[in-house]
N, C-alpha and C positions, 0 to 999 in steps of 0.2 A: 577415259582410259580404254582402249577397247584388250586388255591381254596381251598374253605373252604375243603374238600377231598383228602388234601394234608397234610401226617405225616412222622417227620423224627425221626430217633433213634439212639443213640452213645452207644454204647458196650466199659466201660473203664475199662480194665484190667491191668495187672502188666509187661507181653510183651506187646499185641499190642490194639490198640486201632477200632474199626471196624464202620461205618457210612452205614447207608441204608435210603434212603428216596422212597415211594412210596405214590401210590394215587388209590384213593375207584371205583372201576367199578360203573356199575349200578347196580347190585347185592350186592352190601357193601363187594366183594371180593377185597384184594388189590392187587397192580400189584408194583413190585419195579422199579423204574424209575431211580433210581441214588445211588451209591456205593464205596467206596473207604475202603480202611486199609493202618494204619501204624504202625508203631514201636513207642510204651508208653517210656514215661516217668514222670516221679514225681510222681509215686504209687509204693509201696510198699506191700506186705502183700494182695494187694486189695484195701489197704487204699493210699489217697492222702495223698505224704508228703511235694510238692512244687506243689503249686498253680501257679507260674510263670512258672515254667517247662511245666507241661503241657496242661495250657495255650497256650502257643507257639505253642505246637503239633496240639492241637488240631485246632486252627487259618488257620495255615497251612493247614491242613486236609480239612479246611471249604472252602479255599480259592481254594486248587484245583480241590475239587468234584463241587462245584457253576460251576466252569469254565468250566470243562471236562462235565455234564452235563446240562447246561445253566439253573441254578436255583438258588432262594432267602433263604438259611439255615439259619431261624434265631430261631427257635423254637423247642425244642426238646424232646424226650421222655430219659432217662438213666439211668441207672442199677446203683445198690448199693450193693458191699460185705463187711458187718460188720459183725468184731467178736464180737462185745459186742452186738448185735440183744439178743434179748427173745420175743417169743411164748407163747399166754396166751389164751384161751376158755375160755370167759365172756358168763354168763346165763340172759337171763331177764325170765319175768315170769308178767305175766297180768290176771286177771279176764273178760271173756268175755260176755254181753247178748246175749246171743242166738246166732248170726254173726258175725265173724271175719268181722272187717271195717276197712278202711284205717287208723284210729285214734287208731286204734287196733296191727296192725303192727306199725306203729310208736312208740308206744308206750313201745312195748316188747322190739324195738330193741335197743332205747335208754336205755330202760333199761339196755339191755346188755353191753352196752358201757360205763355206768357210772363205769371208775374205770380211776382214779389220775394217773397222770405219772408223776417222776422226774423232774425237771428241767433242769438236762442234757440228757434226752431220749424224742425221739419225736414217736408218731404214724405211723409210714408207711404205713400201710394198716389195714383197718378192712374190713374184709371180712366175709360174712354175708354166714351161713353155712346151715344147715336145718333148720326147725321150727316142733313142737310138739304139738299136741293139744288132749285136756285133759290126758295126760302122757302119751300117749302109740301111737297117729296114726300123724307117720311122713311127713309130705308135704316140698315140695321147695317152692308155694307158697300157705298160708292158705285164702287167700282174701276169702269172701261169703261163708264160709264154718260153718256149725255150729259148737259149741263147748262153752264150760263153760272156762277151763283153757286155755291160747296160753303160749306159750315158745318159746325161738329163743336163738342158740346159733350165738355168732360173736368170728370169729378168728382175736387176735390183734397182730400185730407183732410190734414191736418199738426197734427202733436203736439209736446209736449215735447224737445226734445234732448236733454236732460238723461234723461228717462227712458226715449229710446233706447240712450242710453250707460251708462246703471245695466243694461239688459238684456244688450248687448253684453260689458261688463265683467264681470256676474255669469257670464257662458256661458264667458270667457274664463280665468276665475278657475277654473273646474271643469276646465278644459282640452276646452274644446267649442269650436265657432265657430258662429256663425247664418248661416243661406245666404241666397245673395245677394236680396235683396227678399223676405227670410225672415221679418221681423216683422209682424204683419198685426194688425189692429184685432181685439177679443175676437169681436165682433156679427157684424160682416164672414165672420171664420172660419167662429164656429156655422151661419151665415145657409148655408154649402157645403151643410151634414150635415142642417138639417131645413128648408130652403126649397125647394119647389116651382117652377117657372118660371111657371108658370099663377098661383100665389099673388103672388110678385113682380109681373108684369104687372097685375094688378087690384088691386093695392095694398095693402102685407102691410108689419104692424113686428113685427119680432123685437127680444123683452124679454127680456136674460140677466139676471134677478134671482141676483147672487152672495153672498156670504159678506159682501163692503164694499163693493160699489160695483153698481149696478143698471146695463146699457147697452145701448142698440137704435140700430138700423135700419132707415130707413124705404125701401121698393121700390113704384116703380108700372113703367107699361109702360115709362121710358125707359131703367129700372137704378136704381142707387144714388140716391135723393134725399137725405139725411140721417141722422146720426149723432152720439151724444152718449152720456156716462157722466155719471150721477148720483150723489151721494157718501152714496147709501143701499142698507143692503142686507140683507140676512138677520137680519144682527148688531144691526142699527134695532131688530127684529123682537126677538131676545134680549134686548136688554135693555132694552126696556120691559116685558116678562115679571120678569124681575129686580126691576124697581123697582116694579112692582103689588105685588109677591107677597113683595118682600122676603128674594130668594133670591139663591144665587151665580149667575156667567153659567152654569156647568157646568150644574146642575140648572135653569134656565130654556131651557137650548140642551134639555136632556130631554125637559124637556114640553114646547115645541114641538114637538121630532118625535116624539115617540111619541102624543101626544093634542093636537097642534095640528090647529086650523081655521081657515080663510082668511075664511069668511063663516058668522057665526055661524046664519043662519036657515036653514042646510043642518042645521045638527046632529039628528041623527035622535031624541037620545034626551040630556037633562041625566043626568051620574053626578059623584060625589064623587072628585075626584083625592087619592093621598097625595103629596105632598112638604114635602121639608127645609127652611127658615127659614133664611138666613145667618148673622144675630144670637144665637142660641139653638141652633142643629143641631138640634131638636125634629121632631117628626113632626106637619105639620100635614094639612087637609085644602082643597081648594079645587072648584067647581062648574067642569064643564066650558065650561057658558055664557060662566064668568068669564072664563076662562081663553081662550075664541074670542072674545068681545069685543075684549078689550086686542091680539089678534093681528089681529085684523081694522081696530080702528086705525090701528096701526103700518102693514100693506099699507097703507090710503088714504091717508097720507101719502108713499108710496113713488109711487104711480100718481097724487097730486094734484101730485107731481115731476115725473112723466113727461107729463100732461097739458099742464102750464102749458106743458113745453119744446115739444110737436107743437102746439100752439099758437101760441105765438111763432112758430113757423119755417113756421107758414099748413099747418099739416100733415092735421090733424085730421078735413079731410070726402073725404080721397086716401084713406085707409086702407079700402079695401072689401072684404078679403079676411079683417080682425081683426087679429088678435095672434095670435103666435105665442109662448107661450112656454118656458125653458129657464132651466138654474140650480139649484142645491138650495133656493132658495125660492120655486121655483115649484111644488115637491116637496110641499109643503104643502097637507092635503085641501080641496079645495074654490078652488084658486087660481084657476083659470080661472073660476070663476062667478063670482068676487067681480070678475074682472077685466072679463067678458062684462057683469055689472051695472052699475060701475063707467063704462066707457065707450059701452056698450050698442051693443056689436061682435060680431061672433064672435070668441072666443077659445079656445084648446085648447093641450095642450102635446106639443111636439116632439117626434117621432122621428124617429130615422135610418133615410134612404132609403138602399138598402142596394142602387141602381144599380149605384154606380160604387165600393165597399167590399164586401168579405167579413170574415170573422172570426168568433170564439167567439161566442154570442149573446149571452153573461152580459156583454160587452164592448162589444156593438152597443147592446142595452140599459139600459147603466147611463151616467145622466146623465151622472155624474161626467165622461164619456172625450168627451160631445159636442166639446168646444174641440179634443183632439186629432184627433181624426176631423176637424171643418173644416180644420185645418192640413193636415193631407194631403191633403186636396182642393182646395185651396188653387192656384189657378191666375195665370197671371200677369195682372196687371191691364187689358192690351190685350185678353184675348182671344185664342183658338185661328184667328181669321177674320184678325189681322194675322201667324200664320207664313206667309201667302201674298204682303201687302202688303211684310211683312219684306224686306230686301235685305242683308244684313248689314249692313255697319257704318253704311252709305250708307242705307239704310231708316230705316223710321221708329223700329224697338226700335233701331239703334246710335243714330240722332240722340238718341234720347231719354236713353240712356245717357252718351251724348257731353256732354247739358242741364244731366243731372246733377251728373255729373263738376264741370262749372265752376263750378252757383249754387251746390253743397251741399262 
């Protein structure tokens, strides 16, 4: 273990679990010092259904990683994908006596966070957005600025309390602990790894097409706007292939991964593909065009669900930077072309930005570690500016902690 600068993350998915350990260099840049990945168990549609099964897999993964890299692994950041999540922006408003003080900032943020939460829900993120001075001037940090009225906006993400407890209990059963505030929404975590600030400011949607679910988050110049989890992912594509050609799920997955094309019109040439049917175990052939058409239709169902979510929240017009794709489902050939055509917006596969993290190239270019990298890069929801504004237990961070204890 590398002292206080040592952090670790586990990205728990329906199909795989990815683990990373990193330490901070002198310039606060992260350097990956341990990694491992394995098949998942006990997870369906992004949710834990068997703590015992998942705990056994994680315990084995930890033991192998600890031995391989001579690390003591105990405290982790971990992701969550909850189809029951809700997002809301809460506004705070206080009067100011000439100049904005720390007390004014504390008061306006607490005013914005004064939201009751049902007993079956937990506030996972409380993300500071912009401040507004005198109802007209928008700033990141209003401290010591002249004002009569100060307003704030805080983005609050709530998830199922049961989902959070399942994660905590699973890690506890593996003799691990979750870092304080260390459970992070999957799409928010991945945004740290693959989105630039310019993309966020211009309006962008990150789309994580996982095996069990598809997660998304939308950003604009004010910060995060909305997040969601759709109960469809790459496994639905696999199932459609299996149904269309009467194959096992294993054979359908092989066809998708080796021959799959998400947008059939991008096929350069049609060819015959050998495959085995489930019923008679005999070899058959299908055309690459037929396969592509089935895959495209399945992807369009996922994209239609995403489009409906964006329209429901009036977000379809603000995504000017387009879509940044990640997850295993986004690796199918021409997936970005299909998204680009479907939404008539720019689309690309996300890649890790290396300004804040270093490590082996084969880890930084492996899409399976994107979530773990994002978890390592995740910072406090209130951001670095509030290191200045915070004043121990009497500052905004201390008060937020006390408020959280009272309400949860």
